[in-house]
C-alpha positions in Angstrom: -4.1 -4.9 -15.2 -4.8 -1.9 -12.9 -8.0 -0.7 -11.3 -7.7 2.6 -13.0 -7.5 1.2 -16.6 -10.5 1.7 -18.9 -10.6 -2.0 -19.7 -10.9 -2.9 -16.0 -13.6 -0.2 -15.3 -15.7 -0.8 -18.3 -15.2 -4.5 -19.1 -13.6 -6.7 -16.5 -15.4 -5.3 -13.4 -18.9 -5.0 -15.0 -18.6 -8.5 -16.4 -17.5 -9.9 -13.0 -20.3 -8.1 -11.2 -23.0 -9.2 -13.8 -22.1 -12.9 -13.4 -21.6 -12.6 -9.7 -25.1 -11.1 -9.1 -26.7 -13.6 -11.5 -25.3 -16.5 -9.4 -27.5 -17.4 -6.5 -25.4 -19.5 -4.1 -22.3 -18.4 -2.2 -20.3 -21.4 -3.7 -21.1 -20.3 -7.2 -20.2 -16.7 -6.5 -16.9 -17.9 -4.9 -16.2 -19.8 -8.1 -16.8 -16.8 -10.2 -14.6 -14.6 -8.0 -11.8 -17.2 -8.0 -11.8 -17.5 -11.8 -11.8 -13.7 -12.3 -9.1 -13.3 -9.7 -6.9 -15.8 -11.4 -7.4 -14.1 -14.7 -6.7 -10.7 -13.2 -3.4 -11.9 -11.7 -2.4 -13.8 -14.8 -3.1 -10.8 -17.0 0.4 -9.5 -16.5 2.3 -12.5 -15.3 0.7 -15.9 -16.2 3.6 -18.1 -15.0 3.5 -16.6 -11.5 -0.1 -17.8 -11.0 1.5 -21.2 -10.3 3.6 -19.7 -7.5 0.5 -18.1 -5.9 -1.4 -21.4 -6.2 1.5 -23.4 -4.8 2.0 -21.1 -1.8 -1.7 -21.2 -1.1 -1.7 -25.0 -1.2 1.3 -25.3 1.1 -0.3 -23.0 3.7 -3.7 -24.8 3.4 -2.1 -28.2 3.8 0.1 -27.2 6.8 -2.7 -25.4 8.5 -4.7 -28.6 8.5 -1.7 -30.3 10.2 -1.4 -27.5 12.6 -5.0 -27.8 13.7 -5.1 -31.6 13.8 -1.9 -31.8 15.9 -2.8 -29.0 18.2 -0.9 -29.2 21.5 1.7 -31.6 20.0 5.2 -31.0 18.5 3.9 -31.7 15.0 1.7 -28.6 15.2 4.6 -26.3 15.8 6.8 -28.1 13.2 4.0 -27.6 10.6 3.8 -23.9 11.5 7.6 -23.5 11.2 7.6 -25.4 7.9 4.8 -23.2 6.5 6.5 -20.0 7.6 9.9 -21.2 6.2 8.3 -22.0 2.8 6.5 -18.6 2.6 9.5 -16.5 3.7 11.9 -18.7 1.7 10.0 -18.2 -1.5 9.6 -14.5 -0.8 13.3 -14.3 -0.1 14.2 -15.9 -3.4 11.9 -14.0 -5.6 12.1 -10.6 -4.0 15.6 -10.5 -2.5 17.5 -13.2 -4.5 19.2 -10.7 -6.9 19.9 -8.2 -4.0 21.7 -10.9 -1.9 23.8 -12.0 -4.9 24.8 -8.4 -5.7 25.8 -7.7 -2.1 27.7 -11.0 -1.8 29.7 -10.1 -4.8 30.4 -6.7 -3.5 31.6 -8.0 -0.1 33.7 -10.9 -1.4 34.9 -9.1 -4.6 33.5 -11.9 -6.7 32.7 -11.3 -10.3 30.2 -14.2 -10.6 27.2 -13.6 -12.8 24.2 -12.3 -10.9 20.9 -14.0 -11.8 18.2 -11.5 -12.4 15.1 -12.8 -10.7 11.8 -11.1 -11.7 9.6 -9.9 -8.8 6.1 -11.4 -9.0 3.4 -8.8 -8.6 1.9 -8.7 -5.1 4.1 -11.4 -3.6 4.8 -9.2 -0.5 1.1 -8.8 0.1 -0.3 -12.3 -0.5 2.7 -13.9 1.4 1.9 -11.9 4.5 -1.8 -12.8 4.2 -1.0 -16.5 4.0 1.4 -16.1 7.0 -1.4 -14.5 9.1 -3.7 -17.4 8.2 -1.3 -20.1 9.3 -0.2 -18.3 12.5 -3.8 -17.5 13.4 -4.8 -21.2 13.0 -1.9 -22.1 15.3 -3.0 -19.5 17.8 -6.5 -20.8 17.7 -7.9 -17.5 16.4 -9.5 -19.2 13.4 -10.3 -22.7 12.4 -8.3 -24.3 9.5 -10.2 -24.1 6.3 -11.1 -27.6 4.9 -11.8 -26.3 1.4 -8.5 -25.5 -0.4 -10.3 -23.2 -2.9 -11.5 -21.0 -0.1 -7.9 -20.4 0.9 -6.9 -19.8 -2.7 -9.7 -17.3 -3.1 -8.7 -15.5 0.1 -5.1 -15.2 -1.1 -6.0 -14.4 -4.7 -9.1 -12.2 -4.4 -8.3 -9.5 -7.0 -9.6 -6.7 -4.9 -6.6 -6.8 -2.7 -4.2 -9.4 -3.9 -1.6 -7.3 -5.7 -1.4 -4.2 -3.5 -3.3 -4.7 -0.3 -4.8 -3.9 2.1 -3.4 -7.0 3.9 -6.6 -8.8 4.9 -6.5 -11.4 7.7 -8.4 -14.6 7.1 -10.2 -14.4 10.4 -11.7 -11.0 9.4 -13.5 -12.4 6.3 -13.7 -16.2 7.0 -17.4 -16.1 7.7 -18.0 -13.9 4.6 -16.1 -16.4 2.4 -18.6 -19.1 3.5 -21.7 -16.9 3.5 -22.3 -13.3 2.7 -25.3 -11.1 1.8 -25.6 -8.5 -0.8 -28.0 -5.5 -0.5 -28.6 -2.3 -2.4 -27.2 -0.1 0.4 -23.9 -2.1 0.3 -23.7 -2.0 -3.5 -24.3 1.8 -3.4 -21.7 2.4 -0.7 -19.3 0.3 -2.7 -19.9 2.2 -5.9 -19.4 5.6 -4.2 -16.2 4.4 -2.5 -14.8 2.9 -5.7 -15.6 6.0 -7.7 -14.0 8.2 -5.1 -10.8 6.1 -5.3 -10.9 6.1 -9.1 -11.1 9.9 -9.1 -8.4 10.3 -6.5 -6.1 8.1 -8.6 -6.9 9.3 -12.2 -7.3 13.1 -11.4 -4.9 13.7 -8.6 -2.3 10.9 -8.0 -1.4 10.6 -11.7 -1.1 14.4 -12.1 1.1 14.7 -9.0 3.2 11.9 -10.2 3.7 13.4 -13.6 4.9 16.7 -12.1 7.2 14.9 -9.6 8.8 12.9 -12.5 9.4 16.1 -14.5 11.0 17.9 -11.5 13.0 14.9 -10.3 13.4 11.5 -12.0 11.0 8.7 -12.8 11.2 5.8 -10.4 12.5 3.5 -13.2 15.3 5.9 -14.0 16.2 6.6 -10.4 16.6 2.8 -9.7 18.5 2.0 -12.9 22.1 1.3 -11.9 23.3 1.8 -15.5 22.0 5.4 -15.4 23.5 6.3 -12.1 26.2 8.6 -13.3 23.9 10.4 -15.7 21.2 10.7 -13.0 23.7 12.2 -10.6 24.6 14.8 -13.1 20.9 15.6 -13.7 20.1 15.9 -10.0 23.2 17.9 -9.3 22.0 20.6 -11.8 18.5 20.7 -10.4 17.7 23.9 -8.5 16.7 23.5 -4.9 13.2 24.7 -5.6 12.7 21.9 -8.2 13.8 19.2 -5.7 11.7 20.5 -2.9 8.6 20.9 -5.1 9.2 17.6 -6.8 9.4 15.8 -3.4 6.3 17.6 -2.2 4.3 16.3 -5.3 5.8 12.9 -4.7 4.7 13.0 -1.1 1.2 13.8 -2.3 1.3 11.2 -5.0 2.3 8.3 -2.9 -0.5 8.9 -0.4 -3.2 9.6 -3.1 -2.0 6.7 -5.2 -2.0 4.0 -2.5 -5.0 5.3 -0.5 -6.9 5.4 -3.9 -6.1 1.7 -4.5 -7.3 0.9 -1.0 -10.5 2.9 -1.5 -11.2 1.0 -4.7 -10.5 -2.4 -3.1 -12.7 -1.6 -0.1 -15.5 -0.4 -2.5 -15.3 -3.5 -4.7 -15.5 -5.6 -1.6 -18.6 -3.8 -0.4 -20.3 -4.4 -3.8 -20.0 -8.2 -3.4 -20.5 -8.5 0.4 -16.9 -8.4 1.7 -15.9 -5.9 4.3 -12.2 -5.0 4.4 -10.8 -2.9 7.2 -9.7 0.7 6.5 -6.1 1.0 5.4 -5.6 4.8 5.8 -6.9 7.4 8.2 -5.7 10.8 6.8 -2.1 10.2 8.0 -0.8 13.7 7.0 -3.1 15.1 9.8 -1.0 13.3 12.4 0.7 15.1 15.3 3.5 12.6 15.9 5.3 9.9 14.0 3.8 7.4 16.4 0.3 8.6 15.3 1.4 8.7 11.7 2.1 5.0 11.7 -1.2 4.3 13.3 -2.9 6.0 10.3 -0.6 5.1 7.4 -0.9 1.6 5.7 -2.8 0.4 8.8 -2.9 -3.3 7.7 0.9 -3.5 7.3 1.6 -1.7 10.6 -0.8 -4.0 12.5 0.8 -7.0 10.8 4.3 -6.1 12.1 2.8 -5.2 15.5 0.9 -8.4 16.0 3.2 -10.9 14.3 6.7 -9.4 15.0 6.8 -6.7 17.7 4.4 -8.3 20.3 5.8 -11.8 19.9 9.3 -10.4 20.5 8.0 -9.0 23.8 6.6 -5.6 22.8 7.0 -3.1 25.6 6.5 -5.7 28.4 10.2 -6.3 29.2 11.7 -2.9 30.0 12.8 0.0 27.9 16.0 -1.5 26.6 14.2 -4.6 25.3 11.4 -2.4 23.9 13.9 -0.4 21.9 15.5 -3.6 20.6 12.1 -4.9 19.5 11.4 -1.7 17.7 14.7 -1.9 16.0 14.0 -5.4 14.6 10.5 -4.4 13.7 11.4 -1.3 11.7 14.4 -2.9 10.0 12.0 -5.6 8.7 9.3 -3.0 7.9 11.8 -1.1 5.7 13.2 -4.2 4.1 9.7 -5.4 3.3 9.3 -2.4 1.0 12.1 -3.4 -1.3 15.4 -5.1 -2.0 17.5 -2.0 -1.5 19.5 -0.5 1.3 17.6 2.8 1.1 14.5 1.0 2.4 16.4 -0.4 5.4 17.6 3.2 6.0 14.1 4.4 5.7 12.9 1.9 8.3 15.7 2.8 10.7 15.0 6.5 10.1 11.5 6.0 11.5 12.8 3.8 14.3 15.0 6.7 15.5 12.1 9.1 15.7 9.7 6.6 17.3 12.3 6.0 20.0 12.8 9.7 20.6 9.1 10.2 20.9 8.8 7.2 23.3 11.7 8.5 25.5 10.9 12.2 25.9 9.3 14.0 22.9 5.9 12.3 23.0 4.5 14.4 25.9 5.9 17.6 24.5 4.2 17.1 21.2 0.8 17.0 22.8 1.1 20.6 24.0 1.2 22.3 20.6 -1.0 20.6 17.9 0.1 23.0 15.1 3.8 22.6 15.8 3.4 18.9 16.3 1.8 18.5 12.8 4.5 20.6 11.2 7.2 18.5 12.9 5.4 15.3 11.7 5.1 16.5 8.1 8.7 17.5 8.0 9.9 14.1 9.3 7.6 12.3 6.8 8.7 14.6 4.0 12.4 13.7 4.4 11.4 10.1 4.9 10.0 10.1 1.4 13.3 11.4 0.1 14.9 8.3 1.5 12.1 6.2 0.0 12.3 7.8 -3.4 15.9 7.3 -4.3 17.0 3.6 -4.2 20.6 4.4 -5.2 22.5 5.9 -2.2 24.8 8.2 -4.2 21.7 9.6 -5.9 20.0 10.0 -2.6 22.9 11.9 -1.2 23.0 14.1 -4.3 19.3 14.9 -3.9 19.6 15.8 -0.2 22.6 18.0 -0.9 20.7 19.7 -3.8 17.8 20.6 -1.5 20.2 22.9 0.4 22.2 24.1 -2.6 25.3 22.0 -1.7 25.8 20.8 -5.3 26.7 24.4 -6.4 23.2 24.4 -7.8 20.9 27.5 -7.8 18.0 28.1 -5.5 15.6 28.4 -8.4 15.4 28.9 -12.2 12.8 29.9 -14.8 11.6 26.3 -15.4 11.1 25.6 -11.7 9.2 28.9 -11.3 6.9 28.1 -14.2 6.3 24.6 -12.9 5.2 26.0 -9.5 2.9 28.6 -11.0 1.3 26.2 -13.5 0.6 23.5 -10.9 -0.3 25.6 -7.9 -4.0 24.8 -8.3 -3.2 21.0 -8.5 -1.1 21.4 -5.4 -3.9 23.1 -3.4 -6.5 20.5 -4.5 -4.2 17.6 -3.8 -3.4 19.0 -0.3 -7.1 19.3 0.4 -7.7 15.7 -0.7 -5.3 14.6 2.0 -7.6 16.2 4.6 -10.8 14.6 6.0 -13.0 16.7 3.8 -14.9 13.6 2.5 -15.6 12.4 6.0 -17.2 15.7 7.0 -19.1 15.9 3.7 -20.5 12.4 4.4 -21.7 13.6 7.8 -23.2 16.7 6.4 -25.2 14.8 3.8 -26.4 12.4 6.5 -27.5 15.3 8.7 -29.1 16.9 5.7 -31.2 13.8 5.0 -32.6 14.0 8.5 -34.1 17.5 8.1 -37.1 16.6 6.1 -38.2 15.1 2.7 -36.9 18.0 0.6 -33.5 17.9 2.3 -33.5 14.1 2.0 -34.1 14.3 -1.8 -31.3 16.8 -2.1 -29.0 14.5 -0.2 -30.0 11.6 -2.3 -29.4 13.5 -5.6 -26.0 14.6 -4.5 -25.1 11.1 -3.4 -26.3 9.5 -6.6 -24.7 12.2 -8.9 -21.2 12.0 -7.2 -20.1 8.6 -8.5 -21.5 9.3 -12.0 -19.6 12.6 -12.1 -16.4 11.0 -10.8 -16.6 8.2 -13.3 -17.2 10.6 -16.2 -14.3 12.9 -15.2 -12.0 10.1 -14.5 -12.7 8.4 -17.8 -11.9 11.7 -19.6 -8.6 11.9 -17.7 -7.7 8.3 -18.5 -8.5 8.4 -22.2 -5.2 8.7 -24.1 -3.2 9.0 -20.8 -0.3 6.5 -20.8 0.9 7.6 -17.4 -1.1 5.4 -15.0 1.2 3.6 -12.5 0.4 2.2 -9.1 3.5 2.9 -7.0 2.9 0.0 -4.5 2.8 -2.6 -7.3 6.6 -2.7 -7.1 6.6 -3.6 -3.4 
């Protein structure tokens, strides 16, 4: 089930909210949220609910041991055991097949590779559970005595399957007690509808164009289609590849930020307050700034639980670079069981080191050139991210510069550009902080008097209704409705 499905918008979510608001106590509301979250997760993969429950139980149990034995060896052993269990299960389910394939390739073995299905959201809820146990060990949060509160935290359907990665200490008090008010519900509805519109109207449209000009993600990652895909990409004109990657670049931001918008909005409707996960990253003026604005919850996880524990920048430049190397290799590998993701992480590591050593100060002198540089680096980073199969990646990169004996353009590529130019412009505008300034304008307008306040109120009330109406029209009969980060 995805947030942008008609069933979710018009059946699952309204029923959840109706029962939630009818309940009077926090414990009853938690029970309702837990039941709905388990149903939501089980909708696509019923058997993996047991994995989620088991991992939550393991971390709940070990966190109690960590706290009870604080200052003793048993506390650290319990922490290690919890981390080993979490990372071990993540390794088996996410990377088991990958490790088998690479072992066979290295050793020349022809043993049968066991295909292990990837449970939806395992990367996200594993990291959430890790932060919980580590924060209990650090004393940043008390161990939760009620197992069902930990299970709700890990399984809350707002953010379980695709983030943002929420830390227990940020919502611990709200799990035990939270308030609901009209203003919060209103803000949540506006935020959810904005995300729904961004997803249904823009992300899906950009994705459809990218798939036509390039390859679908499923096809590009299918090893059995590798030879055929290489032939297809070799014949693509350079304009088609550049344009396809531009739409993919827009899609991946609009798609993922839309999911975060909807998650944050639904949280506000029921009294949870999740931190922002995106801050208009394509406005960045350096790669360092980009990664402070893109997928903020993941970046802060690797900073606080990997980079800083390794020593951060406190032990000299050589050690800092080594710490960055480890952090970015893991960041890349977290995104998927394929070497292109490791390459993608190392690609950003190189630019971050270059900026840290000498380029950082120079970028501050020219904001326009700095933004162009950042967008160029990010653009080619998405090329690495898009194509999991390395031969196909090389073919795409060569094709961008007509090194496959391919043409610069053709009739089809030209038509695709002309017919989607309006979508391109609107999608680019959606990546800018227009909504932030519009919100400030409406707030200022409401302060100018009763008449202006009424105008501001009407606009604010009409916006989510309009977004819901247009998004529904876009989703009716549209079978193309993926969430890219579900696969990670």
